C-alpha positions as CSV (number, residue, x, y, z in Angstrom):
1,X,51.8,18.0,59.8
2,X,49.9,17.5,63.1
3,X,47.5,20.3,62.1
4,X,46.8,18.7,58.7
5,X,46.0,15.4,60.4
6,X,43.6,17.1,62.8
7,X,41.8,18.8,60.0
8,X,41.6,15.5,58.0
9,X,40.0,13.7,61.0
10,X,37.6,16.5,61.6
11,X,36.5,16.5,58.0
12,X,36.1,12.7,58.0
13,X,33.8,12.9,61.0
14,X,31.8,15.7,59.3
15,X,31.5,13.5,56.2
16,X,30.2,10.6,58.3
17,X,27.7,12.9,60.0
18,X,26.4,14.1,56.6
19,X,26.1,10.5,55.5
20,X,24.0,9.7,58.5
21,X,21.6,12.5,57.5
22,X,21.5,11.7,53.8
23,X,18.1,11.1,52.3
24,X,17.0,7.6,51.6
25,X,16.6,7.1,47.8
26,X,13.1,5.8,47.4
27,X,11.6,3.8,44.5
28,X,8.2,2.9,43.3
29,X,6.3,1.0,46.1
30,X,8.5,2.2,49.0
31,X,5.4,4.0,50.4
32,X,1.7,3.5,49.9
33,X,-1.2,5.8,50.5
34,X,-3.7,4.2,52.9
35,X,-6.4,6.9,53.4
36,X,-7.9,10.3,52.4
37,X,-10.6,12.6,53.5
38,X,-11.7,15.1,50.8
39,X,-14.5,16.5,53.1
40,X,-12.9,19.3,55.1
41,X,-10.5,19.4,56.7
42,X,-8.3,17.7,54.0
43,X,-6.4,14.7,55.3
44,X,-4.5,11.8,54.0
45,X,-2.2,9.0,55.4
46,X,0.6,6.9,54.0
47,X,2.7,4.0,55.3
48,X,6.4,3.6,54.9
49,X,7.3,0.2,53.5
50,X,11.1,0.7,53.9
51,X,13.2,2.1,56.6
52,X,14.2,5.7,56.0
53,X,16.8,8.1,57.4
54,X,16.5,11.5,58.9
55,X,15.9,14.3,56.4
56,X,14.2,12.1,53.8
57,X,11.6,14.2,51.8
58,X,8.5,12.9,50.1
59,X,6.3,15.2,48.0
60,X,2.5,14.7,47.6
61,X,0.6,16.7,45.0
62,X,-2.9,16.9,43.7
63,X,-1.6,17.9,40.3
64,X,-2.6,15.3,37.8
65,X,-0.1,13.6,35.5
66,X,-0.5,14.2,31.8
67,X,-0.2,11.6,29.1
68,X,3.4,12.5,28.4
69,X,4.3,11.8,32.1
70,X,4.6,15.5,33.2
71,X,2.5,17.3,35.7
72,X,-0.5,19.4,34.6
73,X,0.3,22.1,37.2
74,X,-1.8,24.8,38.8
75,X,-2.5,23.0,42.1
76,X,-0.3,22.4,45.1
77,X,2.3,20.2,46.8
78,X,2.7,19.1,50.4
79,X,6.3,18.0,51.3
80,X,6.8,15.7,54.3
81,X,10.3,15.5,55.9
82,X,11.3,12.8,58.4
83,X,12.8,14.3,61.6
84,X,14.4,11.1,62.6
85,X,15.2,7.6,61.2
86,X,11.8,6.0,60.7
87,X,11.1,2.3,60.5
88,X,9.2,0.5,57.8
89,X,5.5,0.0,58.8
90,X,5.1,3.5,60.3
91,X,2.0,5.3,59.2
92,X,2.1,9.1,58.8
93,X,-1.2,11.1,59.0
94,X,-1.1,14.5,57.4
95,X,-4.0,17.0,57.9
96,X,-4.9,20.6,57.1
97,X,-7.1,21.9,59.9
98,X,-6.2,25.6,59.3
99,X,-2.5,24.6,58.9
100,X,-0.7,21.5,57.7
101,X,0.4,19.1,60.5
102,X,1.8,15.6,60.5
103,X,1.7,12.8,63.1
104,X,5.5,12.5,62.7
105,X,8.2,14.5,61.0
106,X,7.5,18.0,59.6
107,X,5.3,19.2,56.7
108,X,5.4,22.2,54.4
109,X,3.0,23.2,51.6
110,X,3.3,25.2,48.4
111,X,0.7,26.2,45.9
112,X,-2.9,25.3,46.6
113,X,-3.2,21.6,47.6
114,X,-7.0,21.0,48.1
115,X,-8.7,17.6,47.7
116,X,-11.9,17.8,45.7
117,X,-15.0,15.9,46.7
118,X,-15.8,15.7,43.0
119,X,-12.8,13.3,42.5
120,X,-9.1,13.9,42.7
121,X,-5.7,12.3,43.0
122,X,-2.7,12.2,45.3
123,X,0.7,11.6,43.6
124,X,3.7,10.8,45.7
125,X,7.1,11.5,44.3
126,X,10.7,12.4,45.2
127,X,13.0,14.8,43.5
128,X,11.8,17.9,41.7
129,X,8.5,18.6,39.9
130,X,10.4,18.8,36.6
131,X,12.3,15.6,37.2
132,X,10.2,13.4,39.6
133,X,10.6,9.8,40.7
134,X,7.1,8.5,41.2
135,X,6.7,6.2,44.2
136,X,3.0,5.8,44.6
137,X,-0.3,7.3,43.4
138,X,-4.0,7.2,44.3
139,X,-6.9,8.2,42.1
140,X,-10.6,8.6,43.1
141,X,-11.9,10.3,40.0
142,X,-14.6,8.2,38.2
143,X,-13.6,4.5,38.3
144,X,-10.0,4.3,37.1
145,X,-7.1,6.2,35.7
146,X,-7.7,8.6,32.9
147,X,-5.8,8.9,29.6
148,X,-4.7,12.4,30.3
149,X,-4.9,15.2,33.0
150,X,-7.5,17.3,31.2
151,X,-9.0,18.8,34.4
152,X,-7.9,19.4,37.9
153,X,-9.7,16.2,38.9
154,X,-8.1,13.8,36.4
155,X,-4.8,12.1,36.0
156,X,-3.1,9.5,33.9
157,X,-1.2,6.7,35.7
158,X,2.3,8.1,36.4
159,X,5.1,6.5,34.5
160,X,6.8,3.6,36.3
161,X,3.8,2.8,38.5
162,X,1.5,-0.2,38.1
163,X,-2.2,0.0,39.0
164,X,-2.9,-2.7,41.6
165,X,0.6,-2.7,42.9
166,X,2.2,0.7,43.2
167,X,-1.0,2.7,42.5
168,X,-4.7,2.3,43.4
169,X,-7.8,3.7,41.5
170,X,-10.8,3.9,43.7
171,X,-14.5,4.3,42.7
172,X,-15.2,8.0,43.1
173,X,-15.8,8.7,46.8
174,X,-15.3,11.7,49.1
175,X,-13.6,9.8,52.0
176,X,-11.9,6.4,51.8
177,X,-9.5,4.3,53.9
178,X,-7.7,1.0,53.5
179,X,-9.5,-1.5,55.7
180,X,-6.3,-3.2,57.1
181,X,-7.1,-6.5,55.2
182,X,-3.4,-7.3,55.6
183,X,-1.1,-5.5,58.0
184,X,1.8,-8.0,58.1
185,X,3.7,-9.4,55.1
186,X,6.3,-8.7,52.5
187,X,6.5,-5.4,50.8
188,X,4.9,-6.9,47.7
189,X,2.1,-8.6,49.7
190,X,1.3,-5.4,51.5
191,X,1.3,-3.3,48.3
192,X,-0.9,-5.8,46.6
193,X,-3.4,-5.7,49.4
194,X,-3.4,-1.9,49.8
195,X,-3.6,-1.3,46.1
196,X,-6.6,-3.5,45.7
197,X,-9.6,-1.1,45.6
198,X,-11.8,-3.9,47.0
199,X,-9.9,-3.6,50.3
200,X,-11.0,0.0,50.8
201,X,-14.0,1.4,52.7
202,X,-15.6,4.8,51.6
203,X,-18.3,7.2,52.4
204,X,-19.5,10.4,50.7
205,X,-20.9,11.9,53.9
206,X,-18.7,10.8,56.8
207,X,-15.0,11.3,57.2
208,X,-12.9,8.1,57.8
209,X,-10.5,7.4,60.6
210,X,-7.0,6.9,59.2
211,X,-5.2,3.6,59.9
212,X,-2.7,3.9,62.8
213,X,-0.5,0.9,62.4
214,X,2.2,0.1,62.6
215,X,2.3,-2.5,59.9
216,X,4.9,-5.3,59.9
217,X,7.1,-5.5,56.8
218,X,9.0,-8.7,56.2
219,X,11.3,-10.0,53.4
220,X,12.9,-8.1,50.6
221,X,11.9,-5.3,48.3
222,X,9.1,-5.0,45.7
223,X,8.5,-8.0,43.6
224,X,6.9,-6.7,40.4
225,X,4.6,-9.0,38.3
226,X,6.0,-10.9,35.3
227,X,6.3,-9.2,32.0
228,X,5.1,-10.9,28.8
229,X,5.9,-9.5,25.3
230,X,6.7,-10.4,21.7
231,X,4.1,-13.2,21.4
232,X,4.6,-15.0,18.1
233,X,2.9,-17.9,16.3
234,X,4.4,-20.3,13.7
235,X,2.9,-21.1,11.3
236,X,0.6,-18.1,11.0
237,X,-1.9,-20.0,8.8
238,X,-1.8,-23.6,10.0
239,X,-3.3,-26.6,8.3
240,X,-4.8,-29.7,10.1
241,X,-1.3,-31.3,9.9
242,X,0.5,-28.4,11.6
243,X,1.3,-28.2,15.3
244,X,1.4,-24.4,16.2
245,X,4.5,-23.2,18.1
246,X,3.9,-20.1,20.2
247,X,6.8,-18.2,21.7
248,X,6.9,-15.2,24.1
249,X,9.5,-13.2,25.9
250,X,8.8,-13.6,29.7
251,X,10.8,-11.9,32.4
252,X,10.5,-11.3,36.1
253,X,12.6,-9.4,38.6
254,X,12.8,-12.3,41.1
255,X,11.7,-15.7,39.8
256,X,9.1,-17.4,37.7
257,X,7.1,-20.5,38.9
258,X,5.2,-21.2,35.7
259,X,4.7,-20.0,32.1
260,X,1.6,-21.5,30.5
261,X,0.2,-21.4,27.0
262,X,-3.6,-21.7,27.4
263,X,-5.6,-22.7,24.4
264,X,-9.2,-23.4,23.6
265,X,-10.1,-25.4,20.5
266,X,-13.8,-25.5,21.3
267,X,-13.9,-27.6,24.4
268,X,-12.5,-25.3,27.0
269,X,-9.0,-24.2,27.9
270,X,-6.1,-26.6,28.0
271,X,-2.8,-25.7,29.7
272,X,0.6,-26.3,27.9
273,X,3.7,-25.6,29.9
274,X,6.1,-23.3,28.1
275,X,9.9,-23.8,28.4
276,X,13.1,-21.7,27.9
277,X,15.3,-24.7,27.3
278,X,16.2,-24.4,23.6
279,X,14.1,-27.5,22.9
280,X,10.6,-26.1,22.4
281,X,10.9,-23.8,19.5
282,X,12.1,-21.1,21.9
283,X,15.5,-20.3,20.5
284,X,18.5,-20.5,22.8
285,X,18.2,-21.8,26.4
286,X,18.0,-19.1,29.0
287,X,17.3,-16.2,26.7
288,X,13.9,-15.4,28.3
289,X,12.0,-16.6,25.2
290,X,9.6,-19.4,26.2
291,X,8.0,-21.8,23.7
292,X,5.1,-24.3,23.7
293,X,3.0,-26.0,21.0
294,X,-0.7,-26.4,20.3
295,X,-1.3,-29.8,18.7
296,X,-2.8,-30.1,15.2
297,X,-6.5,-29.4,15.1
298,X,-9.1,-30.4,12.4
299,X,-9.8,-28.2,9.4
300,X,-11.8,-25.0,10.1
301,X,-11.3,-25.2,13.9
302,X,-10.9,-21.8,15.5
303,X,-8.3,-21.8,18.2
304,X,-8.1,-19.1,20.9
305,X,-5.0,-18.8,23.1
306,X,-3.2,-16.6,25.5
307,X,-0.1,-16.7,27.8
308,X,-0.1,-16.7,31.6
309,X,3.0,-16.3,33.7
310,X,3.2,-16.6,37.5
311,X,6.1,-15.5,39.7
312,X,7.4,-16.7,43.1
313,X,5.2,-14.0,44.8
314,X,2.1,-15.6,43.3
315,X,1.6,-12.6,41.0
316,X,0.1,-13.6,37.6
317,X,0.3,-11.7,34.3
318,X,-1.5,-12.6,31.1
319,X,-1.0,-11.5,27.5
320,X,-3.4,-10.1,26.3
321,X,-3.9,-8.2,29.6
322,X,-7.6,-9.0,29.8
323,X,-7.4,-12.6,28.8
324,X,-9.4,-14.8,28.5
325,X,-11.9,-12.0,27.5
326,X,-9.4,-11.1,24.7
327,X,-7.1,-13.7,23.1
328,X,-5.0,-14.4,20.2
329,X,-6.7,-16.7,17.6
330,X,-6.3,-18.5,14.3
331,X,-8.5,-20.8,12.2
332,X,-7.1,-24.0,10.8
333,X,-7.4,-24.1,7.0
334,X,-6.4,-27.0,4.8
335,X,-6.7,-24.8,1.7
336,X,-5.2,-21.5,2.7
337,X,-4.6,-18.6,0.4
338,X,-1.1,-17.7,-0.4
339,X,0.4,-14.6,-2.1
340,X,-0.5,-14.7,-5.8
341,X,-3.9,-16.4,-5.3
342,X,-5.7,-13.1,-5.4
343,X,-4.1,-10.4,-7.5
344,X,-4.7,-6.7,-8.0
345,X,-5.8,-6.7,-11.6
346,X,-7.1,-3.2,-12.4
347,X,-6.7,0.3,-10.8
348,X,-8.8,3.4,-11.5
349,X,-7.0,6.0,-9.4
350,X,-8.0,9.2,-11.3
351,X,-11.5,8.9,-12.7
352,X,-13.3,11.5,-14.9
353,X,-16.5,13.2,-13.6
354,X,-18.2,11.3,-10.8
355,X,-16.3,9.4,-8.1
356,X,-15.8,6.1,-9.7
357,X,-12.3,5.3,-8.2
358,X,-11.8,1.5,-7.7
359,X,-9.4,-1.4,-7.4
360,X,-10.3,-4.7,-9.0
361,X,-9.2,-8.1,-7.6
362,X,-9.0,-11.4,-9.5
363,X,-9.0,-14.9,-8.1
364,X,-6.3,-16.9,-10.0
365,X,-7.0,-20.2,-8.3
366,X,-9.3,-23.1,-9.2
367,X,-11.3,-22.8,-5.9
368,X,-13.3,-20.3,-4.0
369,X,-11.4,-18.1,-1.5
370,X,-12.9,-16.9,1.7
371,X,-11.9,-13.2,2.1
372,X,-13.7,-12.5,5.3
373,X,-11.9,-9.8,7.3
374,X,-9.2,-9.3,4.7
375,X,-7.9,-5.7,4.6
376,X,-7.2,-3.3,1.7
377,X,-4.9,-0.3,2.3
378,X,-3.0,2.4,0.4
379,X,0.4,3.5,1.6
380,X,-0.9,4.8,4.9
381,X,-1.6,2.1,7.5
382,X,-4.3,4.3,8.9
383,X,-6.2,4.1,5.6
384,X,-7.8,0.7,6.0
385,X,-10.9,-1.0,4.6
386,X,-11.9,-4.4,6.2
387,X,-13.9,-6.9,4.1
388,X,-17.1,-7.9,5.8
389,X,-17.6,-11.4,7.2
390,X,-18.9,-13.8,4.5
391,X,-16.9,-12.2,1.6
392,X,-16.0,-15.0,-0.8
393,X,-14.6,-14.9,-4.3
394,X,-15.1,-17.8,-6.7
395,X,-12.5,-19.2,-9.0
396,X,-11.6,-16.9,-11.9
397,X,-14.0,-14.2,-10.6
398,X,-13.5,-10.5,-10.0
399,X,-14.2,-8.3,-6.9
400,X,-14.3,-4.5,-7.1
401,X,-13.3,-2.4,-4.2
402,X,-14.4,1.2,-4.5
403,X,-14.6,4.6,-2.8
404,X,-18.3,5.0,-3.7
405,X,-20.3,1.8,-4.4
406,X,-23.4,3.7,-5.6
407,X,-21.5,5.6,-8.3
408,X,-19.5,2.6,-9.4
409,X,-22.6,0.3,-9.6
410,X,-24.5,2.9,-11.5
411,X,-21.8,3.7,-14.0
412,X,-20.6,0.1,-14.8
413,X,-23.8,-1.9,-14.0
414,X,-21.9,-4.4,-11.9
415,X,-22.9,-6.1,-8.6
416,X,-19.8,-7.7,-7.2
417,X,-18.7,-4.5,-5.5
418,X,-17.4,-3.8,-1.9
419,X,-17.0,-0.4,-0.2
420,X,-17.1,2.3,0.7
421,X,-13.6,2.9,1.8
422,X,-13.1,6.3,3.4
423,X,-9.8,7.2,1.8
424,X,-8.8,8.1,-1.8
425,X,-6.0,6.8,-4.0
426,X,-3.4,9.4,-4.7
427,X,-3.6,10.8,-8.3
428,X,0.2,11.2,-8.5
429,X,1.0,7.7,-7.4
430,X,0.2,5.5,-4.5
431,X,0.5,1.9,-3.2
432,X,-2.4,-0.6,-3.1
433,X,-2.0,-3.4,-0.6
434,X,-4.1,-6.5,0.1
435,X,-3.8,-8.4,3.4
436,X,-5.5,-11.6,4.5
437,X,-7.3,-12.0,7.8
438,X,-4.0,-12.8,9.6
439,X,-2.3,-9.7,8.4
440,X,-0.2,-11.5,5.7
441,X,0.6,-9.3,2.7
442,X,-1.1,-11.1,-0.3
443,X,-0.5,-8.6,-3.0
444,X,0.9,-5.1,-3.5
445,X,1.1,-2.7,-6.4
446,X,3.0,0.6,-6.3
447,X,1.7,2.5,-9.3
448,X,2.7,5.9,-10.6
449,X,1.2,8.6,-12.9
450,X,4.5,9.0,-14.8
451,X,6.4,6.7,-17.3
452,X,7.1,3.9,-17.4
453,X,3.5,3.6,-16.1
454,X,0.8,4.3,-18.7
455,X,0.2,8.0,-18.3
456,X,-3.2,7.9,-20.1
457,X,-4.7,6.5,-16.9
458,X,-3.9,9.8,-15.1
459,X,-7.3,11.5,-15.4
460,X,-7.9,11.0,-19.1
461,X,-10.5,8.3,-18.7
462,X,-8.7,4.9,-18.8
463,X,-7.8,2.8,-15.9
464,X,-4.6,0.8,-15.3
465,X,-5.1,-2.8,-16.5
466,X,-2.8,-5.7,-15.8
467,X,-2.4,-7.3,-19.3
468,X,-2.6,-10.8,-17.8
469,X,-3.3,-12.0,-14.2
470,X,-0.3,-14.3,-14.4
471,X,2.1,-11.4,-15.0
472,X,4.2,-9.9,-12.2
473,X,2.0,-6.9,-11.3
474,X,4.9,-5.1,-9.6
475,X,6.4,-4.3,-13.0
476,X,5.1,-1.2,-14.9
477,X,5.7,-2.8,-18.3
478,X,2.9,-5.4,-17.5
479,X,0.3,-2.7,-17.2
480,X,-1.6,-0.8,-19.9
481,X,-4.2,2.0,-20.1
482,X,-7.7,0.5,-20.7
483,X,-9.9,1.1,-23.7
484,X,-12.7,3.4,-22.6
485,X,-13.1,4.1,-18.9
486,X,-12.1,0.7,-17.4
487,X,-13.5,-2.8,-17.2
488,X,-14.3,-3.4,-13.5
489,X,-15.8,-6.8,-12.8
490,X,-14.8,-8.3,-16.1
491,X,-11.9,-9.3,-18.4
492,X,-9.5,-6.5,-19.0
493,X,-9.7,-4.8,-22.4
494,X,-5.9,-4.9,-22.8
495,X,-5.7,-8.7,-22.1
496,X,-2.7,-10.4,-23.6
497,X,-2.9,-14.1,-24.2
498,X,0.6,-14.9,-25.3
499,X,3.7,-16.7,-24.0
500,X,5.4,-14.4,-21.6
501,X,9.0,-14.1,-20.4
502,X,9.8,-16.5,-17.6
503,X,10.7,-13.7,-15.2
504,X,7.3,-12.1,-15.4
505,X,5.1,-15.2,-15.5
506,X,3.9,-17.5,-12.8
507,X,5.5,-20.7,-14.0
508,X,4.2,-24.3,-13.9
509,X,7.4,-25.4,-12.1
510,X,9.7,-24.2,-9.4
511,X,11.1,-20.7,-9.9
512,X,13.3,-18.2,-8.0
513,X,12.9,-14.7,-9.3
514,X,15.4,-11.7,-9.1
515,X,14.9,-9.8,-5.8
516,X,13.4,-6.4,-6.0
517,X,14.7,-3.8,-5.7
518,X,18.2,-4.7,-6.7
519,X,20.5,-3.0,-5.9
520,X,18.6,-2.1,-2.7
521,X,19.1,0.6,-0.2
522,X,15.7,2.1,0.5
523,X,13.0,0.9,3.0
524,X,10.2,-0.9,1.3
525,X,6.8,0.2,2.5
526,X,4.3,-2.6,3.0
527,X,6.8,-5.0,4.6
528,X,7.3,-5.7,8.2
529,X,10.6,-3.8,8.3
530,X,9.3,-0.6,6.6
531,X,9.6,1.6,9.7
532,X,12.5,4.0,10.3
533,X,15.5,3.4,8.0
534,X,15.4,-0.3,7.9
535,X,16.7,-1.1,4.4
536,X,15.6,-4.3,2.7
537,X,14.5,-6.1,-0.4
538,X,11.9,-8.8,-1.4
539,X,12.7,-12.3,-2.6
540,X,10.0,-14.0,-4.7
541,X,9.7,-17.6,-5.6
542,X,7.0,-20.1,-6.9
543,X,6.2,-23.6,-5.7
544,X,4.1,-25.9,-7.9
545,X,3.4,-28.2,-5.0
546,X,3.8,-28.5,-1.2
547,X,7.5,-29.1,-0.3
548,X,10.0,-28.3,2.4
549,X,11.6,-25.0,1.6
550,X,14.9,-23.5,2.7
551,X,15.7,-19.9,1.7
552,X,19.2,-18.8,2.7
553,X,21.3,-15.6,2.3
554,X,25.1,-15.9,2.0
555,X,28.0,-13.5,1.8
556,X,30.7,-13.9,-0.9
557,X,32.7,-16.2,1.5
558,X,29.8,-18.6,1.7
559,X,28.9,-17.7,5.3
560,X,25.2,-17.9,6.2
561,X,23.9,-14.4,6.8
562,X,20.2,-15.3,7.4
563,X,18.0,-18.3,7.1
564,X,14.7,-16.7,5.9
565,X,12.6,-19.8,5.5
566,X,13.1,-23.4,6.8
567,X,9.8,-25.2,6.8
568,X,7.1,-26.9,4.8
569,X,5.2,-24.6,2.5
570,X,2.1,-25.1,0.2
571,X,1.8,-24.5,-3.5
572,X,1.9,-20.9,-4.4
573,X,4.0,-17.8,-5.0
574,X,5.8,-16.3,-2.0
575,X,7.2,-12.8,-1.4
576,X,9.8,-12.9,1.5
577,X,11.0,-9.7,3.0
578,X,14.7,-9.5,3.9
579,X,15.7,-6.9,6.4
580,X,19.3,-5.8,5.5
581,X,19.6,-3.0,8.0
582,X,22.9,-4.2,9.4
583,X,24.5,-5.5,6.2
584,X,27.5,-3.7,4.8
585,X,27.5,-2.6,1.1
586,X,28.5,-5.4,-1.3
587,X,27.4,-8.5,-3.1
588,X,25.3,-11.3,-1.5
589,X,23.7,-14.5,-2.7
590,X,20.4,-16.1,-1.9
591,X,19.6,-19.7,-2.5
592,X,16.3,-21.5,-2.8
593,X,16.2,-25.2,-2.0
594,X,12.8,-26.9,-2.5
595,X,12.9,-30.6,-2.6
596,X,15.5,-31.5,-5.3
597,X,15.2,-28.0,-6.8
598,X,18.1,-25.6,-6.1
599,X,18.9,-22.2,-7.5
600,X,21.1,-19.3,-6.5
601,X,20.9,-15.6,-7.4
602,X,22.9,-12.6,-6.5
603,X,21.9,-9.3,-5.0
604,X,23.7,-6.0,-4.2
605,X,23.4,-4.0,-1.0
606,X,24.2,-0.3,-1.2
607,X,24.2,2.4,1.4
């Protein structure tokens, strides 16, 4: 028993000894590079911003980092190891004057580490080359970080590092050194000063003397700048009576001192404080979603805005990043277009002979619609045609979009033509989509070359014609093959001027249509939830006048599943996407309440 106790005590002390020599786990910003000489002999220096234990290893490589976060390879690595516990603020100078040496600790090299006077990088990391933890990086190739490491001189910004805080990109120079602008402060303050390229001196002909320190590091760890994401605006298309609520998710690792909504309605920027208190359109209190409102502006006013957040280390982040050069914006419009105002009225997707493929639009309203910067797409978001500024469509008039304007104008002798879009509609079926300048889906038709769609339009000469612009153009039975080779820019040859079923017509009163598809269990392209396997359906309704609308989805027990709409809406026909990804299979109900109008329909979810 005595022998076992002795062995236990011996083992315990060996364990403590091993713990005393354990490497310090380092994170981004725990070191910073403070100088380099690319003119021979190669030299660089770094400062420790945290205390480290004996045996701590830090790797430095001139291998660039590729766009996928891995090393390009083919160059070299210098590994520095502390020979004793070393205090924060210590500067280590590493030089290769025939062999690698360090001002403290030991150094070993592998591969071919050689700093290029034509631009290069030094990446500091711990762990292995295949599984690195990046802790600092310097780039002096060109004037900033590259998108990819395509040459031995270039590098992308390593994952987890932030330029200006845990990385610095210098203007290309052979020899450069941090000028000791700040040598005492918190870890964040020192990092911010060292990582500011304006605080560096450089020379292409003369080597620089490395800082000697020591620096004084006070306070806690790295305080990263605030993060701003998920900026949203409601309503998307405001009128002069609408205040616009802007929300954003804002987080910080320590604490925020201010979150501001900055807007300019033509007279300079005004600051609005944003709150996370549950009382400013921000959702629940304390959920990191902040809200603020821009007051109503006059009709046709363009409003630019961005978000600015400052933390308790006086670090400020904006969204967009380069605000106010880039901002979010909207234009107040007292007569906004709504889905159904402009309809896809004719489609020539498989023309005979010359390239006369086209899509015809029709203005169903009693007023001119400004279609500047609207977008036409097929089923691929990368296939996009943007309408030029100044595009307008008069009441009850047609606009033809085409692949080749010269061919279409010559064949049909029409002038109201836009193009040329660079993509082609698929002859075996495709989707045509129309978006307004705010990215709102205004109309969409998914056609096919097989029944129940008119098959005569599949390369035999005719186009697809909607038999009446007031019909639901998502239904194949409301389309016919044209007489001849289409009627772009004019009334369709298969026009039907009859009383039509209530479900397919745009009514004069309130109406709630059956959702489509129903049953539903496939993702619907062209909606905001079309990515991945997000299953959903579209609910369509018509309002004959402006009214407060509430659209609600219930389960069979009467419990509210989702409140899709709860606000004032203008006259028009609306298509509301319902994301049902998390719903179990079964029957559900949706209810439209618009003023005194109330109607309920059922829908079925299948998996």
